[in-house]
C-alpha positions as CSV (number, residue, x, y, z in Angstrom):
1,M,173.8,79.2,117.5
2,K,175.5,75.8,116.9
3,R,176.2,75.4,113.2
4,S,175.0,72.3,111.5
5,P,177.4,70.1,109.5
6,S,176.7,69.2,105.9
7,S,173.6,67.0,105.8
8,G,174.6,64.9,102.8
9,K,171.9,63.6,100.6
10,K,169.0,64.3,103.0
11,G,168.1,67.8,104.1
12,H,167.3,68.4,107.8
13,S,163.8,67.2,108.8
14,E,163.4,65.6,105.4
15,D,161.7,62.5,106.8
16,F,159.0,64.9,108.1
17,F,158.6,66.8,104.8
18,G,156.4,64.1,103.2
19,D,153.2,65.1,101.4
20,Y,151.2,64.7,104.7
21,R,152.6,68.2,105.6
22,D,150.4,69.6,102.8
23,F,147.4,68.7,104.9
24,W,148.4,70.6,108.1
25,W,146.0,73.5,107.6
26,N,142.4,74.1,106.8
27,E,141.9,76.6,104.1
28,S,139.1,78.3,106.0
29,F,141.4,78.8,109.0
30,L,144.1,80.4,106.8
31,K,141.5,82.7,105.3
32,L,140.4,83.8,108.7
33,L,144.0,84.2,109.9
34,A,144.7,86.4,106.8
35,K,141.7,88.5,107.5
36,R,142.6,89.0,111.2
37,L,146.2,89.9,110.4
38,Q,145.2,92.0,107.3
39,L,147.8,90.1,105.2
40,D,146.4,91.8,102.1
41,Q,148.0,95.0,103.3
42,L,151.5,93.3,103.4
43,H,153.7,92.7,100.3
44,S,156.9,91.2,101.5
45,M,157.5,88.0,103.6
46,L,160.5,86.2,105.0
47,D,160.1,82.5,105.9
48,V,162.8,81.6,108.4
49,G,163.9,78.0,108.5
50,C,161.8,77.6,105.3
51,G,162.7,73.9,104.5
52,Q,160.6,73.2,101.3
53,C,158.5,76.4,101.8
54,H,155.3,74.5,102.7
55,W,154.3,77.5,104.9
56,S,155.3,80.4,102.6
57,K,153.6,78.7,99.7
58,L,150.3,78.8,101.7
59,L,150.7,82.3,103.0
60,V,151.7,84.0,99.7
61,E,148.2,83.5,98.5
62,Y,147.0,86.1,101.0
63,L,149.7,88.8,100.5
64,G,148.6,92.0,98.8
65,T,150.1,93.3,95.6
66,T,150.0,96.6,93.7
67,E,151.6,97.9,90.6
68,H,154.3,99.6,92.6
69,E,154.6,96.9,95.3
70,P,154.5,93.4,93.9
71,R,154.6,90.4,96.2
72,R,158.0,89.3,97.4
73,V,158.9,86.1,99.3
74,A,162.3,85.2,100.7
75,G,163.3,81.9,102.4
76,V,166.2,81.3,104.7
77,D,167.5,77.9,105.8
78,N,170.8,76.7,107.2
79,D,170.6,73.5,105.2
80,R,172.3,73.8,101.8
81,K,169.8,71.5,100.2
82,W,166.8,73.6,101.1
83,A,168.6,76.9,100.5
84,K,169.3,75.7,97.0
85,G,165.7,75.0,96.3
86,S,164.3,73.2,93.2
87,P,163.0,74.3,89.8
88,Q,159.5,73.2,90.8
89,L,159.6,75.5,93.8
90,R,160.8,78.4,91.9
91,H,158.3,77.8,89.2
92,Y,155.5,77.8,91.8
93,F,156.2,81.4,92.8
94,T,157.1,82.6,89.3
95,E,153.6,81.4,88.1
96,K,152.1,83.5,90.7
97,G,154.1,86.6,89.7
98,V,156.0,86.6,93.0
99,K,159.6,87.7,93.3
100,F,161.2,84.8,95.1
101,E,164.7,84.1,96.6
102,L,166.4,81.6,98.8
103,K,169.5,82.1,101.0
104,K,171.6,79.8,103.2
105,A,171.9,81.3,106.6
106,E,171.4,80.7,110.3
107,A,168.2,81.8,111.9
108,D,170.0,84.0,114.4
109,E,172.1,85.7,111.6
110,L,169.6,86.6,108.9
111,P,171.3,88.0,105.8
112,Y,169.0,91.1,105.5
113,D,169.1,94.7,106.5
114,D,167.1,96.1,109.3
115,A,163.4,96.7,108.6
116,T,163.3,94.8,105.3
117,F,160.1,92.8,105.5
118,D,156.4,93.4,106.2
119,L,155.9,89.9,107.5
120,V,158.5,87.6,109.1
121,T,157.3,84.1,109.9
122,C,158.4,80.6,110.9
123,Q,156.7,77.2,111.2
124,T,158.1,74.6,113.6
125,L,161.5,76.3,113.6
126,L,161.9,77.6,117.2
127,I,161.4,74.1,118.6
128,H,164.7,73.2,116.9
129,V,167.0,76.1,117.9
130,P,169.1,76.3,121.1
131,D,168.3,80.0,121.6
132,P,164.8,80.9,120.4
133,V,165.0,84.4,122.1
134,A,168.0,85.2,119.8
135,V,166.1,84.0,116.8
136,I,163.1,86.1,117.7
137,A,165.3,89.1,118.2
138,E,166.8,88.6,114.7
139,M,163.3,88.2,113.2
140,Q,162.3,91.4,114.9
141,R,165.4,93.2,113.5
142,V,164.5,92.5,109.8
143,L,160.9,93.3,110.3
144,R,159.8,96.8,109.5
145,P,158.1,99.0,112.2
146,G,154.4,98.1,112.2
147,G,155.1,94.8,110.5
148,I,153.9,91.4,111.7
149,I,155.8,88.5,113.2
150,L,154.0,85.1,112.9
151,C,155.3,82.0,114.7
152,V,153.7,78.6,114.4
153,E,155.0,76.3,117.1
154,P,153.6,73.2,118.8
155,N,153.4,71.6,122.2
156,N,154.4,68.0,121.2
157,L,154.0,66.5,124.6
158,V,150.3,66.4,124.0
159,Q,150.8,63.6,121.6
160,S,151.8,61.2,124.4
161,L,148.3,61.5,125.8
162,T,146.3,61.4,122.6
163,R,144.2,58.3,122.6
164,S,143.1,55.9,119.8
165,S,140.9,52.8,119.6
166,I,144.0,50.8,120.4
167,S,145.3,52.7,123.4
168,S,142.1,53.9,125.1
169,N,142.2,51.1,127.6
170,D,145.9,50.8,128.1
171,P,147.1,50.4,131.7
172,I,147.8,53.6,133.5
173,D,151.5,52.6,134.1
174,Q,151.9,52.1,130.3
175,V,150.4,55.6,129.6
176,L,152.7,57.1,132.1
177,D,155.7,55.4,130.4
178,H,154.8,57.1,127.2
179,V,154.5,60.5,128.9
180,K,157.8,59.9,130.7
181,Y,159.5,59.0,127.4
182,A,158.2,62.2,125.8
183,L,159.4,64.3,128.7
184,L,162.9,62.8,128.8
185,F,163.2,62.9,125.1
186,E,162.5,66.7,125.1
187,R,164.8,67.3,128.1
188,G,167.7,65.4,126.4
189,K,167.1,67.2,123.1
190,K,167.2,70.5,124.8
191,K,170.3,69.6,126.8
192,L,172.2,68.9,123.6
193,G,171.3,72.2,122.2
194,Q,168.8,70.9,119.7
195,G,165.8,72.9,120.9
196,D,162.6,72.4,122.9
197,N,159.9,70.3,121.3
198,S,157.1,71.9,123.2
199,L,158.3,75.5,123.0
200,G,154.9,76.7,121.6
201,D,153.6,77.2,125.1
202,L,156.3,79.9,125.7
203,V,156.3,81.8,122.5
204,P,153.7,84.4,123.4
205,G,155.7,85.4,126.5
206,M,158.9,85.6,124.4
207,L,157.2,88.0,122.0
208,A,156.0,90.1,124.8
209,Q,159.5,90.2,126.4
210,A,160.9,91.2,123.0
211,G,158.5,94.3,122.9
212,F,156.0,93.2,120.4
213,E,152.5,94.6,120.7
214,N,149.0,93.3,119.7
215,I,150.1,89.7,120.6
216,D,147.4,87.3,119.4
217,V,147.4,83.5,120.2
218,R,145.3,81.0,118.3
219,L,145.2,77.2,118.0
220,S,145.1,75.7,114.5
221,D,141.8,74.0,114.0
222,K,143.2,71.2,111.9
223,A,142.9,67.5,112.9
224,I,143.6,64.6,110.7
225,A,141.1,62.0,111.9
226,M,141.9,58.4,111.1
227,Y,139.0,56.0,110.6
228,P,138.2,53.1,108.2
229,P,138.6,52.8,105.3
230,Y,141.5,55.4,105.5
231,D,140.9,56.4,101.9
232,T,141.0,60.2,102.0
233,P,144.2,61.8,100.5
234,E,145.2,63.2,103.9
235,Q,144.7,59.8,105.6
236,R,146.8,58.0,103.0
237,A,149.5,60.6,103.3
238,T,149.5,60.3,107.1
239,M,149.9,56.5,107.0
240,R,152.8,56.9,104.6
241,Q,154.4,59.3,107.1
242,W,153.8,56.8,110.0
243,R,155.6,54.1,108.1
244,H,158.6,56.1,106.9
245,G,159.1,59.1,109.3
246,D,157.8,58.3,112.8
247,R,161.2,58.6,114.5
248,W,163.0,61.8,115.0
249,T,166.7,61.9,114.0
250,S,168.9,64.8,113.1
251,V,172.2,65.0,111.3
252,E,174.0,64.6,114.6
253,Y,171.7,62.9,117.0
254,T,169.1,60.1,117.5
255,D,166.7,59.4,120.3
256,Y,169.4,57.3,122.0
257,D,171.7,60.3,122.3
258,Y,169.0,62.4,123.9
259,F,168.4,59.9,126.7
260,K,172.2,59.3,127.1
261,A,172.7,63.0,127.6
262,L,170.5,62.8,130.8
263,G,172.6,60.1,132.4
264,P,172.5,56.3,133.1
265,E,169.1,56.2,134.7
266,S,167.4,57.8,131.7
267,L,169.4,55.7,129.2
268,E,168.3,52.6,131.1
269,F,164.7,53.7,130.9
270,Y,165.1,54.3,127.2
271,E,166.5,50.8,126.6
272,N,163.8,49.2,128.6
273,Y,161.1,51.2,126.9
274,V,162.3,50.3,123.4
275,R,162.2,46.6,124.4
276,R,158.9,46.7,126.1
277,Y,157.0,48.7,123.4
278,A,158.7,47.5,120.3
279,H,155.5,45.9,119.2
280,L,153.4,49.0,119.2
281,G,154.1,49.9,115.6
282,E,153.1,46.4,114.4
283,R,150.0,46.5,116.6
284,T,148.9,49.7,114.9
285,E,149.4,48.2,111.5
286,R,147.4,45.1,112.4
287,Y,144.5,47.3,113.6
288,I,144.6,49.4,110.4
289,D,144.7,46.2,108.3
290,A,141.7,45.0,110.2
291,N,139.9,48.4,109.8
292,K,139.8,48.7,113.6
293,Y,142.0,51.7,114.2
294,H,140.5,55.1,114.7
295,S,141.5,58.4,116.4
296,A,140.5,62.0,116.1
297,G,144.1,63.0,115.2
298,G,144.2,66.3,117.0
299,A,147.4,68.3,117.8
300,M,148.3,71.4,119.7
301,M,149.7,73.9,117.2
302,Y,150.0,77.5,118.4
303,V,149.7,80.4,115.9
304,V,151.2,83.4,117.6
305,S,151.5,86.9,116.1
306,G,152.6,90.3,117.2
307,T,153.2,93.8,115.8
308,K,156.6,95.5,115.8
309,T,156.4,98.9,117.5
310,D,157.3,102.0,115.6
311,G,159.8,103.1,118.3
């Protein structure tokens, strides 16, 4: 896997780690997921590409604990900032009586022995790695026989066809421009070794090819609907995210680089697109200010699990 350079003050994906991420899941869905996977029978968990541990902070609530097997959570990230953690994060797990550690490492070179964890999981990690098969193999290696792998990955192309009160009557050519932009963006990102933004569609097959059993595929039932007066905590957090983190950039690349990687024709499309639709952000803000914007706010987030064989 390509190694990331130092990220300076901001950690990777930091613009997407706002408080809106705290509203990604319905508690009732997580309870059902925990029941289906019998997480109360598991005691140790590894969160790969953990970032700020949004995902492991949620799942730890459902792990089992006994006098001889207390809960243990480990997080791995290749970004020095997230691998360092924070006093608040460590306090969170300490207050719950959970043994917690963070390590800096690449997802395809996990710093743990074979068969170490009962549960190995990731959330929106595989869409950012150049070789997800290698990462899944490494997650499988550190998972004990009979343990569970749990991967949460999206199809982000769906967002280019999600309608709102603003866009519901947009001309077909304009809608197709948005779809083409999303497709080219993903192809360029993948070509530069930055991952596949809609990999979620392929994860079940990858787990099957790796030899996992009892593969189960669900869709998260969470949607953040936006409608006037936009005063719920999750709506306010979502609007903050729109204003400050609606463009994807990495340490090395921006949208421009992804289109450039596909050649002159794609780059020309990008430049024309940016000019033609530069007003869309302002249009959305005007509709919100006028209490006229609304959308169901759905997404396609796959929740894929499998069991490691005893063999």
